N, C-alpha and C positions, 0 to 999 in steps of 0.2 A: 780734397781730403783723402781720396783714394786713387791710386794710380796703378795701372797694369804695366809691368815691364815686358820682358820677352816671354816666350811661351813656357819657360821653365821656372820662372820666379816671379813672385808678386810682392810688392811692398806697399803697405797702407800706412799713411802718416796722419796722425790726428792729434792736434794740440788740445790739452784739457784746460778747463777754466782755472784749475788749481796750480797751474804752472808745470804740470806733468805732460811730457810729450809721449804719446802712445804710438808705438810702431809694431805692426804685425807683419811678420815675414813668413812666406809660404813657398814651398818648392825647393829649388836648388840654388843656393847662393854661392856661385863659383865665379871664376874670372870672367866668363862670358856674360853672365847675368848681371854682375856688378857693373860692367860697362853699359849695359842696356838700362840699368836703373840709376844712372848718374843724375838725371833731373830730380828724382825722388830723394836721393841721398843728399844732394845739394839743398833741397828744400828743408830736409830734416836738420841739416847743419845751420840753416839760416834762422831757425826759430830760437827764441830765448826761452830756455826751460831750466827749471831747478832739478828736474829728474827726468830721465829717459827710461821708459819701461818697454822692453822688447819682448813681445809675445812670440815664442819660438815653437809653439806646440806642433805646428804643421811645417816646420823647416826640416826638410828631408835630408839635406846635405849642405855642408859648408866647408870651403877650403880656406887656405891662408888669406886669399883675397877677401873672402867674406868676413873673416875675423878682423882683417885690417879695417873694414868698414865699421864694425862695432867699436874698434879701438878709436877711430876718428871721432865717432859720436861721443864716446866716453871722455875723450880729451876736450872736446868742444863744450860739453855741458857739465862735466865734472862728476856726475853721478849717473851710472847706467846699471839697470837691473835686468837680467835675462830670466824670464819666467817660462815654466813648462818646457825646459830644455830636455831633449832626449839624452840618454846615457852617453851616446857617442859624441854629442855636442859638448857635454860637460867634460868628457875626457879630452876633446880637442882643445877646449879653452885652457884646461889645466896643463896639458902637454906643451902648449904654446907659451906658457908662462904668463898668461893673462888673467889668472884667477884673482889677482890683486886689483885689477882694473875693471873687470866685468863681473859684477856680483851675480851669483847664481841663486835664484830663489828656489826653494824646494817645491816640488810639485810634479805630477805626472803629465803625460800627454793626454789629449782628450780621451776620456775613458768611457764615455757614453755618447752615442750618436744614433738618431733614428729619423726616418723620413715619414711624412704624413701627407695624405691626399688633401686636396682643396675642398674640404667639406666641414661643416660646423661641428660634426662629431669629433673631428681631429683636435679641436680646442680642448675638449675634455680629455681626450687620449693623451695629448701633450702634457697636460697638467698631471695626469696619473703617472706618466713616464718619469717626470721630474721627481715626483714624490717617492717613487720606487728607487730611482737612481741615487737619491740623497737620503736614504733611510738611515745611514750611519752619520749623518750630519746633524748638528744641533737643530732642535725642533723649530725654533723661531726662524732660522735661516731657511730651513727646508720648506716651511709653509709659505714664507714670503716669496721664495723662488717660484713656487707653484702658482701663486697669484700673478706674478709679473709675466711668466711665460705664457699664461693664458691670454693676457692682454696683447702680447706680441703675436701670438698665434691667431688671435681674432683679427688683427690688422692684416696679416698675411692672407687670410681666407676672404675677408670682406672687402678690403681695399686693394690689395695686390692681385686678388683673385687667382692665387697661385698655390700649388703644393709647397710644402716647406720642410726644412730639416732643422731639428733641434740637436745641438751639441752641448755637452756639459763637461766642464773641467772642475776638478776638486783639488784644492791644495790645503795645506795646514792653515793658510791665512784667508783664502777667499773661495767663493764659489762663483764661477763664471758660466753664464748660459748664453748661447748664441742661437738666433732664429734666422735662418737664411731662406730667401724665396727668390723666384724668378720674375716677379711682377714689376711693372713700371713704377716710377715715382720714388721719391725719398721721403720717409717720415719726417715731419716737421713738428716741433713742439710749439703748441699754441696756447693761448690763455682763453679758454672758452667762456662765453657769456654765462651768467649765473643760471639761466634757465636752459642752457644748451644741453642736449642729450648726447652730443658727439664731442670728440677731442679730449676725452678724459683719460683714456688708456695710457697714452704716452706721458701725460702729466703725472699719473701714478708712478710710472717707471722713474721719471725724473725725481719725484719726491721721496721714493722709498729705496732706490738702489744707491749703493756707494759710488758707483761710476756707471755710465752707459754711453753708447755711441752708435753710429751708423757707419758701416764700411760698404762702399759701392765700387763696382768695377767699371772702368772706362771701356766703352765699346759694346756693352750689353746691359741688360736691365736688372741683372742679379744684384742683390744687396744682402747684407747681414746686419741685423740689429742685435746688439749684445748688452748685457748688464753684468755687473759684479756686485756681490754682497760680501761684506767683510764678516769673517767669522770671529766670534768672541775669543778673547784670550783668558782662559780660566784663571791663570796665575794673577793677571792684572786685576781681574774682577775680585778675587779674594783680597788682594792688597787694598782695593778701594772699598772693601766692606760690602760688596754686592753679593751677599750670601744667597740671594734668591736665584742666581744664575743657574739654569738647568742645562747642563751639557751632556746629560745621559741620552744616548741614542735610543730611539724607540725600538722595541722588539719587532 
């Protein structure tokens, strides 16, 4: 599910149950790293997907070879969306004449990131951090994000026994929260027994998040557990008669 290329670029490939192929690119996607990432690129091309979502928030640099990879994926799967692209990446896609093939979703790079020590107090601190970072986001989304990040932070402290980092991305469409730790093991969704007191945190994430997943690095024990929450569309809510929708940010 996750693969490490050369030292300058990382490509994570994760198929979703809804037919969406999620790809996370980090580092420098240039002619050298493209060569090193050929196994991951071929794997992404082999999947059957109705939509490819490329997360480019941590893509520091891309040259024409890197753009050619995105074009190959768009041709193979028919629909490709680039999220959280930097201004320079947006300009490169436009200048290369690819804006018609590579859809650019609006949204910033990661705008909030903080590290926390491996102690139980960090769970509460992470929850407070998310609430403060999302103070201008709809209340329901904000509060749900705080609940879910607390579950992932708890897993990092109790199970991974690791310090962890929380990163938050905010766009007009979604809120994405990532919790990265250095502990061993990969979280697995289980169906706990009725009387079991364990295993319910990840089940909550699975039931409440719009999307979630785990990204692991080959060669070390670090991993990132992420979730996304869909933000409401006020115009659609009004059209559907949902007059009770409260999109006013809290002071």
